[in-house]
Each structure stands twice: as C-alpha cells, then as structure tokens.
Steps between C-alpha positions, in 0.01 A plus 500: 500500500340515851652712753710344781572658838793618675562431865665694789870427550726596787424834672149505345631584149321358192692251292425366163400126457739469205254389237448644142236733625749661749734555216229680310410705804161349530520357850297659777564479872273324760403725776649411840267392783373704783765680701763418237473116569512337154500160667128436448495587131603266212841485353561654156351261243691386203379572152300250305802363308695439823207328656451274215872415517470415865206277432675325229802432738264361762298280253727203531506522878125505526456158339704362786260667751400155648851442624464787728163391634305785328158483347495838323426643173536273200606733198314447189673432163455854377660659813167669616475574872196290543560217747314240701561650848399853387180366354422301802527791732328744267212247501476460879586860601148617584415182692847461651420604861179308511679183370781534754248507786312206356814291427661561841191561699634842579831373649699683238426823689658354813807384295537854368467660837782261619723607213459878585560420874813312412613805298441719789544822299574829681410854369727598214500157357508488118322175384486339154199252473546297181205312346282694751243637260197476721681685769453255801855528632524867430192596689621283804832673471350846525263390783796355689727805455210728604444320812872501596504876430197550713673319795828722445276802520325392822840439658625840394206673647539325847847656516350848459278520807616851591377645165178679471203339339523728202867401448421133536228534253702694244801245529269206463333633187838587338626157560184324401504679167781265421323186610733264308826660601618527126423121445398410155397189324541436129269228365645347171310251299525379140137491442290805430173345609632411841645847565166647383321289771760611764453869406132463521519336842741779625263775397195316656691444817652857528867402438699760294793649715825295475376267231588479131442258219741376239457273198802275490649147461647327812789374276594856389389737745478861396697644783864594570739307731491518880146677524294319737507396871271212451398288210174275536338273255190300619369221298665627184842351465385164377341669206820671360684343207837487664507496882875543504473821305227632732713431796795677346288799425364503859864499620601774265219745593549453874729725704787337683334382827166466318270208558333253254183332601301253299157354580416205288305176484742219577512130573336321778726245681223287668409222258142466612439884499670518170268255343191680645655827378546366138141375501371843597723674266436301182139407557348810687704813401427471107138451588495810708672677214226400264219589756631831633707638208376296201865387439580132551829510292660783687457344837602168380831667383530672846493166671747351256734784549491441873598132464784571254648765725835418673467378866618697788869387521546540126348856491730589803804378288385707201469820708850429655637455143369845412716651771289523811630413849327370813235332289236304688127408474196457705233248420151606555213248527730188464667645196206591287673836493849613596661835554860518392722766621850632403727805537723684259813554702 
C-alpha cells in the first residue's frame, strides 16, 4: 500500500490524514516550507483507495461538464488518467510559446503584462499561478515585485543622507539580498510536460529564488485553505473539466481579502470583427499549428474550446456563485480576451 502523507495542523504540529496507512503507522510528514511557511507546499495526499473513491464520486458529475461550460478531461471507460486536454498540451508544450507568438502576433505578451499590472503585487505577496506551466505569469510577477522592491530601497536610501558611504553601502547590500521581500510564486499545472518547459525556461533566464513548481489539478488543488494572497489563471480555465469546481478551489485556497484574476479568451461583441476573428481562428490558426508544431488537431481543439467558453457576463456570474465579491471584468482588444477579477471577503 503506497504511503500517504500527514500535514501540519494548528501550532505546527503534525496530524494524521486518517487513512489506513496512518492507522498502521506508515504515514510520513511533508517538510514545511522555508521559514516554517507550509503554504507553498502541497497538502497531505490521500492514499490510493481514497483517491479512487473520490474519482468514483466525481465520475457522474464529469459527464455533465458541458453544463458548466467546461471542456476538460474526458475520462476513459477504464478510469485511466489519460484525457484529451492533457494530450493536447503534452503535444504542444515544446512549441507552446512559439505558437502563442504566431497566433496572437505577440500580443499575448501585452495581455499578460496588463494582468500583472492589474494585480499590482507588493513585496511579501504569495501568488498561486494555476495552469501556468510555462512560467509566463510567474516570471512577470518576480520582475514586477523586484522592481517595486528596488524603488522602496531607493526611497529608503534617500532618507539616510546623513549616513556614511560605508553605512549606506552595507544597508543597501543587506536589503538587496532579499530582493523579493519574502514574495513567492507557486506555479501549479496538471501537465508534466508544461512544467518541464517552464522549469527549463526558469533555469535559462536565471529565475530560482521565490519560485516553486507543483503538479496539481485546478479542480482539486493540493494546498490547504486560506494560503495565498493572489490566485491567477491565464488561458487555462477554459480547459478544466468543471469550471465551477476550479472556481470553488480558487476561493478555498485564497486568504480572506485575497484576489482572483483570470485572463482568458472571450467573446467579441462587434459583429463584423467577430466574423473576421472566426475566419482567422478556424482557417489560419490550425494551419499555423500544422506548419510550426506539426499538430493541426490540437490547435483546432484550442479554437473550438475558445468558442465554447462562457461569455464575459456568464463567467462573471459563475465567479460570483463561487463566493467572490466585487467581481468585474475588463475587455482587451474588443473582447478577444478579458480579465475577470474578484475578491474573497
């Protein structure tokens, strides 16, 4: 029987997960995060039998996924974890960034910049970026917080004009050693290949501090309640099986006062532009997928998933139903994409 894990309880004490393995004394604790912060590490996982029972309970609900607007995994008859969405992103992972640039003419970079500026994170922020395997949002978050931290240090130095050069230098070096001000970003993705690409990019670009990677499902996040200050999901929520479950999980893991931000392709309101957009999407994007990534079907699926995704007002209502307050959205490029925002109060 596989070993399952305990998780920290109140006061930092370890508590058993309650499975058969715990009764037999075979549970092993998960190490807490840096400085005792267990927030960035996965929750205790259930044993195999408990996981199977959970999947059986959810089996009937997944059949009704279309009612919630989802386009996620389609379970096979033998209950194997293989699914259409996983295979799509496993197939396109290595060419994902190149295809994004080709499909959007590079504009996706601007959209992601707008998302992070809308977030406006400060040093000390703990971010969970779901479906963020390639690291685009995580890297922007780190850059943004680093820039804010640098401005704070500059202002601090201006208020110490009476110090000697040596004292100023020592203070600056001491503060600069913590360039993110305890900020951390956890990238959570269900696809191993996407995470692999993200880790390779992080290594190549020199990102390591304040960054961690977790394999996990948006519908059953491996984190405890009230953990994160901000939850982001960029171009990922339309691919989950149950959007409502993903939203409920987002609400659960956010701290009170935490913010939910979703960047996703949406619906163009202008009829003429909508027709042109459909023509480009269905006639050009699959061809680009074939030419650049050698994968017509995956990009045909991506286009179809965009068209079947709930429009702006419907997604707003779903976010409110999950418990969020002050929910609104901002259309970008006439509604080709939209950023939805909400708060856990």
